[in-house]
C-alpha positions, 0 to 999 in steps of 0.5 A: 402114730396112726397110720401103718408104722409098724407094718413098715418098721416090720418089713425093715426088720424082716428083710434086713434094711436097716441102713440109710437107705432101702425101700422104705426110704424111696416110697416115704420120697415117692409119698412127699412127692405125691403129697407136695406135686408140682413137680416136687423132688424130695430127699429123705434125709436125717433132720430138717437141720440138716436138709438146710444146711445142705440145701443153702449148700447148693445154691452156694453160700460159702464162707464169708457170704450172707444170708437172710433169714427171718428174724422171728424162727426156732434157731434152726433156721438160723444155725446152718448159715453159720455151718456154713461160715456165712453169716446171718442177716435178720429181716423181722415181720409183718402183721398179717402172717407174722413172717417176714415182711417183705418191705423189710426184706427188700431194705436188707438185700439193698443195704447189702448191695450198697456195701457189696455183700449181696445176699445169697440166699432168702431164708423166710418160714411158714411160721406156725404153718401159717404161710409167708407171704409168697408173692410179694417175698418171692417177687423181690427175691427174683427182682434180685434174683437171689435164691430162696431156701423155704423153710416148710419146716412147721408147714406139711399140709399148708397151701398158698393159693391151692399149691403146697407149702414146701414147693414155693422155693428154690429147695426148699426144707421139711421137719419130721421130729417128734414135735410136727405134724407128723413125725419119724421120731428125728428127721427131715426132708429137702425138696426141689422142682430140679432132680439134679439138686435132690440127686446132687442133696443125697451125694453130699448125705451119703458121705459124698463118695464118688461113685468108684469100686473104692471108697474116693471122696472129692468133695466134703460129704455128710451124714445126713440120710434117713435111715430106712426104719424111720422113714417106715415110720413116716410112710404110716404117718402119710396115711394119715396126714389128712387127719393130722391137719384137721384135726390141728385146724379143729384145734385152733377153731375150737380155741377161737369159738371158746375164747374170741369173745374175750377182748383181752386175747387176739387170734392169727386169722388166715388171709384170702388163700392162705391155707394153714396146717395151724401146727400150732394154735397162738394167741395175741395177750394184751401185755406181757403180763396178762400173758404170764397170768394165762401160762402159769395159771395152766402150769399150775394145772400141769398144762404146758404152754409156751411164749412165741419163739423169741427173734433171733434178733434177741439172741445172745448167740446173734447179738451182733449179727444184722438186723432190720426189725420194725418191732412187730416180733419183738411184741408177739414174743411178748404177748404170744402164747402156744397154747396146746396143740396135740392131734390126740387132743380131747374136747374135755381135753379143750375145755380144761384149757379153756376154763382155766383161760377164762378164770385168769382173764 
């Protein structure tokens, strides 16, 4: 916390606006829309996962459909596909950004078309805050007229060619979970350039109650709206978002300056036109054994680090799903490590971490 969160929370209590509606909800949505620009319309919701669930429904995903999903990501990118009775088709990464590979993406689409199962949507992810190859991926989607549901859960504050991540898809989602660059404790948002899609999302997120004096429902709805209290936290967090991005990027720069002289450690640099919020700083080691040596040395000093995401096509729950792989995400998972990246890390903290790493390689 670092802005006026408590003031907005107090206002919610003093005015008795506690439910999933109220001035903080509208204020938070407006703050996000202004920050994102690009004609964004925002619906504040209870989680990024709920936002992705609604987004997939809004673009027409239904039981029996197939949806292409980036394999190298957290499970919340894929789980909502199954909520709708659809099947995920996993596509591997490319080395430039670690995100969905445009070449394999087209291969997966053509495979689906050949089977009479043209994908209903594509879910690319801005992993660890690094934008995916927007021009290339979106061009493939447009070529085959397939909507993009942009997973920007980790990328608030990131940009591609100066345009905010979260505005490139037909629909996009954000996350404000406790580990994200700003948080509402738990929460997320759906973003669309079409106001009617935002309004439809809000309708579905509030149990799809029809406009009637009594409780009437013509569609199945969900309880996905954000509370006015949590939205107050979000409004305060928006005041310090740019500071948080600067802090995360400074963490990355510190690690890179301290560790880049070690031949056994690699960093993911930003391609031209890509600007990452550096939500997490990640390194690549020479091998699984080298990664584990660093991870365990840090753990011995009560410092948490974690392997990169285990790809979805390697997850037991998705072992029977179709996938198009090239080995890149599996290699990243095997050799990659997420370092401590909190916005409040001190120079002393960072030096302690880097000294331990230097002592292990």
